[in-house]
C-alpha positions as CSV (number, residue, x, y, z in Angstrom):
1,M,-9.9,-8.7,0.8
2,A,-7.5,-11.7,0.3
3,V,-4.4,-9.5,-0.2
4,F,-5.3,-7.3,2.8
5,L,-5.8,-10.3,5.2
6,N,-2.7,-12.1,3.8
7,N,-0.6,-9.0,4.5
8,L,-1.7,-8.9,8.1
9,K,-0.4,-12.4,8.6
10,R,2.8,-11.5,6.8
11,F,3.3,-8.5,9.1
12,M,3.4,-10.8,12.1
13,K,6.2,-12.9,10.4
14,S,8.3,-9.8,9.8
15,K,9.5,-9.7,13.4
16,L,12.8,-8.0,12.8
17,T,11.4,-5.1,10.9
18,L,8.5,-4.6,13.3
19,G,10.8,-5.0,16.3
20,L,13.3,-2.4,15.1
21,S,10.6,0.0,14.0
22,L,9.1,-0.1,17.5
23,M,12.2,-0.4,19.6
24,I,14.2,2.4,18.0
25,P,11.6,5.1,18.8
26,I,11.0,3.7,22.3
27,V,14.7,3.6,23.2
28,F,15.2,7.2,22.1
29,I,11.9,8.3,23.8
30,V,13.3,7.1,27.1
31,V,16.7,8.8,26.4
32,A,14.9,12.1,25.4
33,F,12.8,12.2,28.6
34,S,15.4,10.8,31.0
35,G,17.0,14.1,31.5
36,S,13.9,16.3,31.1
37,G,12.4,15.9,34.5
38,T,11.4,19.0,36.5
39,Q,14.5,20.9,37.5
40,R,14.3,22.3,41.0
41,A,15.8,25.7,41.7
42,T,19.0,25.8,43.9
43,V,19.4,28.3,46.7
44,G,22.4,28.9,48.8
45,I,21.8,29.9,52.5
46,I,24.2,31.5,54.9
47,D,22.7,31.2,58.4
48,H,24.5,33.6,60.9
49,D,21.6,33.3,63.4
50,G,21.5,29.5,63.8
51,T,18.2,29.4,65.8
52,R,15.3,26.9,65.8
53,L,13.3,29.3,63.6
54,T,16.1,29.6,60.9
55,K,16.7,25.9,60.9
56,Q,13.0,25.1,60.4
57,M,12.9,27.8,57.7
58,I,15.8,26.1,55.9
59,Q,14.0,22.7,56.2
60,T,10.9,24.3,54.7
61,I,12.9,25.8,51.8
62,K,14.4,22.3,51.2
63,G,10.9,21.1,50.4
64,Q,10.7,23.7,47.6
65,A,14.2,23.9,46.2
66,D,17.7,22.3,46.5
67,V,19.7,24.0,49.2
68,A,23.5,24.3,48.6
69,R,26.2,25.1,51.2
70,V,27.8,28.5,50.5
71,T,29.9,30.8,52.6
72,D,30.4,34.6,52.7
73,K,33.6,34.1,50.7
74,N,32.4,31.9,47.9
75,Q,28.8,33.2,47.5
76,R,29.7,35.5,44.7
77,D,31.5,32.8,42.7
78,Q,28.6,30.4,43.3
79,L,26.1,32.9,41.8
80,I,28.3,33.9,38.8
81,N,29.1,30.3,37.9
82,G,25.5,29.3,38.1
83,H,25.9,26.8,40.9
84,V,23.0,28.5,42.7
85,D,20.0,30.5,41.5
86,M,19.9,32.6,44.6
87,V,21.8,33.3,47.9
88,L,20.0,34.1,51.1
89,I,21.8,35.6,54.1
90,V,20.2,35.3,57.6
91,D,21.9,37.9,59.9
92,K,22.5,37.5,63.6
93,G,19.5,38.5,65.6
94,F,17.0,37.7,62.8
95,T,14.8,35.4,65.0
96,S,14.7,37.7,68.1
97,S,13.6,40.6,65.9
98,I,10.8,38.5,64.3
99,I,9.5,37.4,67.7
100,D,9.7,40.9,69.2
101,G,7.7,42.3,66.3
102,R,10.6,44.1,64.7
103,P,11.0,42.0,61.5
104,M,14.5,42.1,60.1
105,E,15.0,42.0,56.3
106,L,16.3,38.8,54.9
107,K,19.0,39.5,52.4
108,G,18.7,37.8,49.0
109,Y,21.0,38.0,46.0
110,H,20.8,36.7,42.4
111,V,22.7,37.4,39.3
112,T,19.8,38.1,37.0
113,E,16.0,38.3,37.6
114,S,14.3,35.2,36.4
115,N,11.2,33.1,37.2
116,V,13.5,31.0,39.4
117,S,14.7,33.8,41.6
118,A,11.3,35.5,41.5
119,G,9.5,32.3,42.5
120,L,11.9,31.7,45.4
121,G,11.6,35.3,46.5
122,A,7.8,35.1,46.4
123,F,7.7,31.9,48.4
124,I,10.2,33.1,51.0
125,G,8.4,36.5,51.3
126,G,5.1,34.7,51.9
127,Y,6.7,32.5,54.5
128,L,8.2,35.5,56.4
129,Q,4.8,37.3,56.3
130,D,3.3,34.2,58.0
131,M,6.1,34.3,60.6
132,E,5.3,37.9,61.3
133,L,1.6,37.2,61.8
134,M,2.4,34.4,64.2
135,A,4.8,36.6,66.2
136,K,2.2,39.3,66.4
137,Q,-0.3,36.8,67.8
138,A,2.3,35.4,70.3
139,Q,2.9,39.0,71.5
140,G,6.6,38.4,72.1
141,R,6.2,35.0,73.9
142,Q,8.8,32.7,72.4
143,Q,7.1,29.4,73.5
144,S,3.7,30.5,72.0
145,F,5.5,31.5,68.8
146,Y,7.2,28.1,68.4
147,Q,4.0,26.2,69.1
148,A,2.3,28.2,66.4
149,L,5.3,27.5,64.1
150,D,5.1,23.7,64.7
151,Q,1.4,23.8,63.8
152,Y,2.1,25.9,60.7
153,N,4.7,23.4,59.5
154,Q,2.3,20.5,59.9
155,N,-0.4,22.2,57.8
156,H,1.6,24.2,55.4
157,L,1.0,23.3,51.7
158,R,4.2,22.5,49.9
159,L,4.6,24.2,46.5
160,N,7.6,23.3,44.3
161,V,9.5,26.2,42.8
162,Q,10.6,25.1,39.3
163,S,13.0,26.4,36.8
164,A,11.4,28.6,34.2
165,D,12.4,26.5,31.3
166,G,10.9,23.3,32.6
167,Q,8.0,23.5,30.1
168,A,10.3,24.3,27.3
169,R,12.4,21.3,28.0
170,Q,9.3,19.1,28.0
171,K,8.4,20.4,24.6
172,E,11.9,19.9,23.3
173,S,11.9,16.3,24.6
174,T,8.5,15.7,23.0
175,L,9.8,17.0,19.6
176,N,13.0,14.8,19.9
177,S,10.8,11.8,20.6
178,L,8.4,12.5,17.7
179,G,11.4,12.8,15.4
180,F,12.3,9.2,16.2
181,V,8.7,8.1,15.9
182,I,8.9,9.5,12.3
183,Y,12.1,7.5,11.8
184,G,10.5,4.4,13.0
185,C,7.6,4.9,10.7
186,L,10.0,5.4,7.8
187,I,11.8,2.2,8.5
188,M,8.6,0.1,8.9
189,L,6.5,1.7,6.1
190,I,9.2,1.7,3.5
191,A,10.7,-1.7,4.3
192,L,7.5,-3.7,4.5
193,P,5.7,-2.5,1.3
194,S,8.8,-2.9,-0.8
195,K,9.7,-6.3,0.7
196,L,6.2,-7.8,0.5
197,I,5.4,-6.6,-3.0
198,V,8.8,-7.8,-4.2
199,E,8.3,-11.2,-2.6
200,D,5.0,-11.4,-4.5
201,K,6.9,-10.8,-7.7
202,E,9.8,-13.2,-6.8
203,K,7.4,-16.1,-5.9
204,K,5.2,-15.4,-9.0
205,I,2.3,-14.6,-6.6
206,F,2.0,-11.2,-8.3
207,D,1.4,-12.9,-11.7
208,R,-1.1,-15.4,-10.3
209,F,-3.2,-12.7,-8.8
210,F,-4.0,-11.4,-12.2
211,T,-5.3,-14.7,-13.4
212,T,-8.1,-14.1,-11.0
213,P,-10.9,-11.5,-11.1
214,L,-8.6,-9.3,-8.9
215,S,-7.7,-6.1,-10.6
216,L,-4.5,-4.1,-10.4
217,K,-6.3,-1.3,-8.6
218,S,-7.8,-3.7,-6.0
219,Y,-4.4,-5.3,-5.5
220,N,-2.7,-1.9,-4.8
221,A,-5.6,-0.6,-2.7
222,Q,-5.6,-3.7,-0.4
223,H,-1.8,-3.5,0.0
224,I,-2.0,0.2,0.9
225,L,-5.0,-0.3,3.2
226,S,-3.1,-2.9,5.2
227,Y,-0.1,-0.6,5.6
228,V,-2.3,2.3,6.7
229,L,-3.8,0.0,9.4
230,L,-0.3,-0.9,10.5
231,A,0.6,2.8,10.6
232,N,-2.4,3.6,12.8
233,V,-1.5,0.8,15.3
234,T,2.1,2.1,15.4
235,I,1.1,5.7,15.9
236,F,-1.5,4.9,18.6
237,T,1.1,2.8,20.4
238,M,3.8,5.5,20.3
239,L,1.4,8.4,21.3
240,A,0.0,6.3,24.1
241,I,3.6,5.6,25.4
242,L,4.5,9.3,25.1
243,A,1.3,10.5,26.8
244,G,0.8,7.9,29.4
245,G,4.4,7.1,30.3
246,F,6.2,10.5,29.9
247,H,3.4,13.1,29.9
248,A,4.6,14.5,26.7
249,S,3.5,18.0,25.7
250,F,1.6,17.8,22.4
251,G,0.2,21.3,22.3
252,P,-3.5,22.0,22.0
253,S,-4.5,18.5,21.0
254,I,-2.9,15.1,20.6
255,F,-5.3,14.5,17.7
256,N,-3.5,17.1,15.7
257,V,-0.2,15.3,16.2
258,Y,-1.9,12.0,15.2
259,V,-3.2,13.6,11.9
260,V,0.3,14.8,10.9
261,L,1.9,11.4,11.8
262,L,-0.8,9.6,9.8
263,V,-0.3,11.8,6.7
264,F,3.4,11.4,7.0
265,S,3.0,7.6,7.3
266,I,1.0,7.6,4.0
267,V,4.0,9.4,2.4
268,A,6.3,6.6,3.8
269,I,4.0,4.0,2.4
270,S,4.0,5.7,-1.0
271,I,7.8,5.6,-1.0
272,G,7.9,1.9,-0.1
273,V,5.4,1.1,-2.9
274,A,7.4,3.1,-5.4
275,L,10.6,1.4,-4.3
276,S,9.0,-2.0,-4.9
277,A,8.4,-1.1,-8.5
278,V,12.1,-0.4,-9.3
279,V,14.0,-3.1,-7.3
280,K,14.5,-6.6,-8.6
281,N,14.8,-8.6,-5.4
282,T,14.4,-8.4,-1.6
283,R,18.1,-7.9,-1.1
284,Q,18.0,-4.7,-3.1
285,S,14.9,-3.7,-1.3
286,N,16.5,-4.1,2.1
287,A,19.6,-2.3,1.1
288,L,17.8,0.6,-0.4
289,T,15.5,0.9,2.6
290,W,18.3,1.7,4.9
291,L,20.0,3.8,2.2
292,I,16.9,6.0,2.0
293,T,15.5,6.1,5.5
294,T,18.5,7.2,7.5
295,P,19.6,10.1,5.2
296,L,16.0,11.2,5.0
297,A,15.7,11.3,8.8
298,M,19.1,13.0,9.2
299,L,18.4,15.6,6.6
300,G,14.8,16.2,7.7
301,G,15.6,17.0,11.3
302,C,14.5,13.8,13.0
303,F,17.7,13.5,15.0
304,W,18.6,17.2,15.5
305,P,17.0,20.6,14.9
306,L,17.0,21.8,11.3
307,E,18.4,25.2,12.4
308,I,21.8,23.8,13.4
309,M,22.5,22.5,9.8
310,P,24.3,24.7,7.2
311,S,22.0,26.9,5.1
312,F,22.4,24.9,1.9
313,M,21.4,21.7,3.8
314,Q,18.3,23.5,5.2
315,K,17.3,24.4,1.7
316,L,18.0,20.8,0.5
317,A,15.8,19.6,3.4
318,N,12.8,21.3,1.9
319,F,12.8,18.6,-0.8
320,T,12.3,15.9,1.8
321,P,9.0,14.8,3.4
322,T,10.7,14.4,6.8
323,A,11.5,18.1,7.0
324,W,7.9,19.1,6.4
325,G,6.6,16.5,8.9
326,V,9.0,17.8,11.6
327,K,8.1,21.4,10.8
328,A,4.4,20.6,11.2
329,L,5.0,18.8,14.5
330,T,7.1,21.6,15.8
331,K,4.3,24.1,15.2
332,L,1.7,21.8,16.9
333,V,3.8,21.2,19.9
334,Y,4.4,24.9,20.4
335,G,0.7,25.7,20.5
336,N,-0.5,26.0,16.9
337,G,-3.6,24.2,15.5
338,L,-4.2,22.1,12.4
339,S,-5.1,25.2,10.4
340,D,-1.6,26.5,10.9
341,V,0.0,23.5,9.3
342,I,-2.1,23.3,6.2
343,I,0.9,24.1,4.0
344,E,3.0,21.4,5.6
345,L,0.1,18.8,5.2
346,S,-0.4,19.9,1.6
347,V,3.3,19.4,0.8
348,L,3.2,16.0,2.4
349,S,0.1,15.0,0.5
350,A,1.8,16.1,-2.7
351,F,4.8,13.9,-1.9
352,A,2.4,11.0,-1.4
353,V,0.6,11.6,-4.7
354,I,3.8,11.8,-6.6
355,F,5.2,8.6,-5.3
356,F,1.9,6.7,-5.7
357,L,1.7,7.9,-9.3
358,L,5.3,6.8,-10.0
359,A,4.5,3.4,-8.5
360,S,1.2,3.1,-10.4
361,W,2.8,4.0,-13.7
362,R,5.5,1.4,-13.2
363,R,3.1,-1.3,-11.9
364,T,0.8,-0.7,-14.9
365,D,3.8,-1.2,-17.2
366,I,4.7,-4.5,-15.4
367,A,1.1,-5.7,-15.7
368,H,1.0,-5.1,-19.4
């Protein structure tokens, strides 16, 4: 295991490559999730009653949604322009009618029915029902009613009303982040194999290995095994950051996402090993690494959805492993299992086999 252990030491010396490969995904993970927090609904309230009850009701609503200041004149524009999800109008005499046991309807307006307006309506409806029950128990006595209201406000559970697409945004942010994880794996697992193997050739270490009992198969296997270990550490680190730091949505199982990323990492390793067989020096290796990784990531949908690209580029993307990796991750994040991404995993495995065969053929030629 001399080659394997030696590679582990060399990984630690490749600080620039490791640093970029880890920092690029982390930076973009932070960017992806920075604007994906839970979006609270916005409600505009016009209070024509202005009583203690209506003011406390507005304070309670503020705990569940953002409250915007609207007027009778601009309420329509606020709704149409999407500045508020819903407008509530409290008419004069609302409080006295509640306390007297003659509940007055609270007017609510929204442009289209959605989970936001429905959630707000359900919350406010439940709140008013509680007010009516307290008024019934107070039997028209204002002081008793407000005492019950104060007790209610102290004990009432606060439930946030969230926009309907909050979960969808979380999934989208997760996918964006996983795209940059793929990009980071590409950089690391193409750059290091090509660089280290080429260094072995430049320093004649490659030739000296074969004066020992070490076979070509063992040399290649130990190299690949060391890169697979590095890939595992990287994937575990990124998934831990996503799960622990950002509560990313991985679908049914984070293990499924790990499997896809590991298979993709093996493809990246195979590309790096194949690249090492055709370049002559480390300068060529470094240049070709960036020439390969960024276009692969762009064309494969790591930076943006495949659907926004022209149709001919979408067809071209089918010939890249990144596109198949992104497709598999998309299915998993949106609720599918490993059995649903068998085709994608098979295509990725085929890419790995092809590149390893190309590298093996070239390496055998060099050895002879």
